[in-house]
N, C-alpha and C positions, 0 to 999 in steps of 0.2 A: 517900300517904306511905310505907306499908309496901312498896309496889311499887318505889318509888325506892330504898329501903334495900336490898331484895333484889337489885335490878338492880346496885347498887353493889358488893355483896358478891360476886355471881356474876362480875361483870366483873373485880374484883380477883383472884378465885381463878383465872379463866381466863388472865389476863395473867401471873400468877405461875407457872402450869403451862406456859405457852408461852415459857419462858425460853430464848432461843436462845444464851446464853453457852456457850462450850466447857466441857467437863468439865475439872476440875482434875486432869489426868493429867500426871505428870512426864515430860518428854521425855528419852529416853535417847540420848546421843550416843556414838559409837564411835570408836576409834582402832585402828590396825593394830599387831599384835604378831607377832613371829617366833618360831616354835618350833624350837629347835636340834636336837631329836631327829628330828622328822619333816621338817625343813627346809621348812616351809610357813608361810604367813602366815595369821593369823586376826584377826577383829575382836573387840575386848574393850571393855567399858564404859570410858568416858573417866576414871572415878574410880579405876580399878585402877592401883595403883602398880607400875610395872615397873622392874626385873626382878621376876618372880614365878614361882612354881611353877605349872605347867599343871594345873588341877584335873581335866582329862580324862586326863592322863598324868603322875602325880606324879614320875616319874623325869626329866621334862623341864622346862626353864626357858623362860619367855617373856621376850623382850627387845623393846624398842621397835623399830619397823621404819620404813625409809625406802623410797620408791618411785623406780624408774628409769623415766622416760617413754620411753626408747628401747627397753629390754628388755621394758617393760610387766610388771615383776616387783618384788616386795617383797624387800628384803634387811635383815639385822639392822643396826641402827644402832650406830655406835661409842658407847662410854660418853660421857656429857656432858662429862666432863673432857677427853677427847680432842678432842671437837668444839670446845671452847673454846680449847684450846692450838693445835690445828691445823685451821683451817677447811677445808682441802683434804681432810680425812679422810672427808668425806661424798661420796665418789666411787663410782661403780658398779664392782664388781670385774671385770665383764666388758668394759665398753667405756670406762670412765673418765669417763662422763658424770656430771653433778651429780645427786645424790639429793635427794628432797624428801619432806616430810611429806604433801604433797597427792597423792592418787591414788585410784582406785576401791577402796573397801573390799573386803576379802576376803569371800566369800559365807558362809563358815562362822563362826559366832559362838560364842565360848567364854563360858559364863555362870559367874560366880563366885557361889556360893550366898549367902554373907554377906560383904559388904565392910565390913571394920572401919573405924570412923571415928575 
């Protein structure tokens, strides 16, 4: 009787320790942002409200970015009001092609220390 009880406790303990569920780690998703001073695109956390001050260079502003598949380059996005008024405003300044939110994210990630909620 005691052997069965011990076997049940040990089995329960081992099953509990062998929990194969993934850790509860919040996934971070990124979006592209364009820095006007350096004229480069960076990846920022999806929760960052743009436009925002660049924490790595406080004299510069980050703006949403759009990608040109022909140039393979990120460009600053026009303000949302302009995009709503004039759908043709999301054109590449170099070749006139359509800009998109989809594209390979820039390699450099800018981390905002505290994101206010």
